[in-house]
C-alpha atoms as an extended CHARMM CRD file, in Angstrom:
* protein
*
        76  EXT
         1         1  UNK       CA             -2.5180000000        6.9180000000      -28.8970000000  PROA      1               0.0000000000
         2         2  UNK       CA             -0.7030000000        6.6080000000      -25.7610000000  PROA      2               0.0000000000
         3         3  UNK       CA             -2.5520000000        6.5150000000      -22.5930000000  PROA      3               0.0000000000
         4         4  UNK       CA             -0.8730000000        8.6550000000      -19.7450000000  PROA      4               0.0000000000
         5         5  UNK       CA              0.6510000000        6.4300000000      -17.2180000000  PROA      5               0.0000000000
         6         6  UNK       CA             -1.3350000000        7.8220000000      -13.7300000000  PROA      6               0.0000000000
         7         7  UNK       CA              0.2230000000        7.8050000000      -10.3060000000  PROA      7               0.0000000000
         8         8  UNK       CA             -1.5010000000        6.2840000000       -7.5530000000  PROA      8               0.0000000000
         9         9  UNK       CA             -0.3310000000        7.3060000000       -4.0620000000  PROA      9               0.0000000000
        10        10  UNK       CA             -1.5870000000        5.3740000000       -0.8450000000  PROA      10              0.0000000000
        11        11  UNK       CA             -0.7740000000        5.9630000000        3.0390000000  PROA      11              0.0000000000
        12        12  UNK       CA              1.2920000000        3.4030000000        4.4640000000  PROA      12              0.0000000000
        13        13  UNK       CA              1.3340000000        2.4500000000        7.6950000000  PROA      13              0.0000000000
        14        14  UNK       CA              4.7460000000        1.1610000000        9.0590000000  PROA      14              0.0000000000
        15        15  UNK       CA              5.2820000000       -1.1920000000       12.1740000000  PROA      15              0.0000000000
        16        16  UNK       CA              8.1960000000       -2.2700000000       13.7490000000  PROA      16              0.0000000000
        17        17  UNK       CA              8.4230000000       -5.7830000000       14.6720000000  PROA      17              0.0000000000
        18        18  UNK       CA              9.7520000000       -6.3390000000       18.4200000000  PROA      18              0.0000000000
        19        19  UNK       CA             11.6910000000       -9.4400000000       16.6660000000  PROA      19              0.0000000000
        20        20  UNK       CA             12.7030000000       -7.2660000000       14.1030000000  PROA      20              0.0000000000
        21        21  UNK       CA             12.1150000000       -6.1120000000       10.8020000000  PROA      21              0.0000000000
        22        22  UNK       CA              8.8050000000       -4.1950000000        9.7740000000  PROA      22              0.0000000000
        23        23  UNK       CA              5.4350000000       -4.5940000000        9.0540000000  PROA      23              0.0000000000
        24        24  UNK       CA              3.3890000000       -2.7380000000        6.6640000000  PROA      24              0.0000000000
        25        25  UNK       CA             -0.3260000000       -2.4870000000        6.1720000000  PROA      25              0.0000000000
        26        26  UNK       CA             -2.0650000000       -0.0210000000        3.3050000000  PROA      26              0.0000000000
        27        27  UNK       CA             -5.7680000000        0.8620000000        4.9900000000  PROA      27              0.0000000000
        28        28  UNK       CA             -7.1250000000        1.9100000000        1.6540000000  PROA      28              0.0000000000
        29        29  UNK       CA             -6.6640000000       -1.5080000000        0.4680000000  PROA      29              0.0000000000
        30        30  UNK       CA             -8.0960000000       -3.7790000000        2.4530000000  PROA      30              0.0000000000
        31        31  UNK       CA             -5.7310000000       -6.8200000000        3.1930000000  PROA      31              0.0000000000
        32        32  UNK       CA             -2.7060000000       -5.2720000000        1.5830000000  PROA      32              0.0000000000
        33        33  UNK       CA             -0.1600000000       -6.6410000000        4.0440000000  PROA      33              0.0000000000
        34        34  UNK       CA              3.4990000000       -6.9900000000        3.7770000000  PROA      34              0.0000000000
        35        35  UNK       CA              7.1090000000       -7.2830000000        5.8080000000  PROA      35              0.0000000000
        36        36  UNK       CA             10.4690000000       -7.3380000000        5.0400000000  PROA      36              0.0000000000
        37        37  UNK       CA             13.4220000000       -7.3430000000        7.1880000000  PROA      37              0.0000000000
        38        38  UNK       CA             15.0490000000       -4.1860000000        6.4880000000  PROA      38              0.0000000000
        39        39  UNK       CA             13.9240000000       -0.8490000000        5.4800000000  PROA      39              0.0000000000
        40        40  UNK       CA             15.1070000000       -0.9620000000        1.9540000000  PROA      40              0.0000000000
        41        41  UNK       CA             13.4520000000       -4.7600000000        1.7810000000  PROA      41              0.0000000000
        42        42  UNK       CA             10.4300000000       -3.2130000000        3.7310000000  PROA      42              0.0000000000
        43        43  UNK       CA              9.5830000000       -0.5320000000        1.1260000000  PROA      43              0.0000000000
        44        44  UNK       CA             10.5690000000       -2.7200000000       -2.1790000000  PROA      44              0.0000000000
        45        45  UNK       CA              8.3140000000       -5.3480000000       -0.4570000000  PROA      45              0.0000000000
        46        46  UNK       CA              5.3170000000       -2.4300000000       -0.5370000000  PROA      46              0.0000000000
        47        47  UNK       CA              5.6290000000       -1.3290000000       -3.7140000000  PROA      47              0.0000000000
        48        48  UNK       CA              5.4420000000       -4.5720000000       -5.2330000000  PROA      48              0.0000000000
        49        49  UNK       CA              2.4180000000       -5.5810000000       -2.5250000000  PROA      49              0.0000000000
        50        50  UNK       CA              0.4250000000       -2.2100000000       -3.8860000000  PROA      50              0.0000000000
        51        51  UNK       CA              1.2500000000       -3.0750000000       -7.8220000000  PROA      51              0.0000000000
        52        52  UNK       CA             -0.1520000000       -6.6560000000       -7.3870000000  PROA      52              0.0000000000
        53        53  UNK       CA             -3.2950000000       -5.1220000000       -5.4240000000  PROA      53              0.0000000000
        54        54  UNK       CA             -3.6720000000       -3.0210000000       -7.9440000000  PROA      54              0.0000000000
        55        55  UNK       CA             -3.4890000000       -5.3270000000      -10.9970000000  PROA      55              0.0000000000
        56        56  UNK       CA             -5.3930000000       -8.1030000000       -9.4430000000  PROA      56              0.0000000000
        57        57  UNK       CA             -8.5430000000       -5.4050000000       -8.7320000000  PROA      57              0.0000000000
        58        58  UNK       CA             -7.8590000000       -4.5450000000      -12.6210000000  PROA      58              0.0000000000
        59        59  UNK       CA             -8.2460000000       -8.0400000000      -13.8970000000  PROA      59              0.0000000000
        60        60  UNK       CA            -11.2600000000       -8.3910000000      -11.5660000000  PROA      60              0.0000000000
        61        61  UNK       CA            -12.5140000000       -5.1440000000      -13.3240000000  PROA      61              0.0000000000
        62        62  UNK       CA            -13.3900000000       -3.4470000000       -9.6090000000  PROA      62              0.0000000000
        63        63  UNK       CA            -12.5940000000       -0.1480000000       -9.0970000000  PROA      63              0.0000000000
        64        64  UNK       CA             -9.1880000000        1.1410000000       -7.4560000000  PROA      64              0.0000000000
        65        65  UNK       CA             -9.8530000000        2.7720000000       -4.1500000000  PROA      65              0.0000000000
        66        66  UNK       CA             -9.3720000000        7.1440000000       -4.0490000000  PROA      66              0.0000000000
        67        67  UNK       CA             -7.4150000000        7.3110000000       -0.7330000000  PROA      67              0.0000000000
        68        68  UNK       CA             -8.9580000000       10.0670000000        1.2060000000  PROA      68              0.0000000000
        69        69  UNK       CA             -6.4380000000       11.8370000000        3.6330000000  PROA      69              0.0000000000
        70        70  UNK       CA             -6.7750000000       11.6280000000        7.6010000000  PROA      70              0.0000000000
        71        71  UNK       CA             -5.1440000000       13.4720000000        9.5500000000  PROA      71              0.0000000000
        72        72  UNK       CA             -2.9150000000       11.5090000000       12.0070000000  PROA      72              0.0000000000
        73        73  UNK       CA             -4.7710000000       11.6460000000       15.6830000000  PROA      73              0.0000000000
        74        74  UNK       CA             -7.8680000000       13.0580000000       14.0190000000  PROA      74              0.0000000000
        75        75  UNK       CA            -11.4830000000       12.1650000000       15.6750000000  PROA      75              0.0000000000
        76        76  UNK       CA            -14.0460000000       11.3100000000       13.5470000000  PROA      76              0.0000000000
């Protein structure tokens, strides 16, 4: 019996660096940070960083965070 693949989605924050390139953080995955020199490289690195983070959680038997959407500019 095959299990269905689950597609996870996470909000990422992309910051354009003054010296060039981009830095990305994933708020729902503490410590998941990556960067890239170009937009395409940054997106590819972000996908790889998230996949690696999730794989590490699974290996350690830790729960995968479920993202709760927050409206940008919302007051908590």
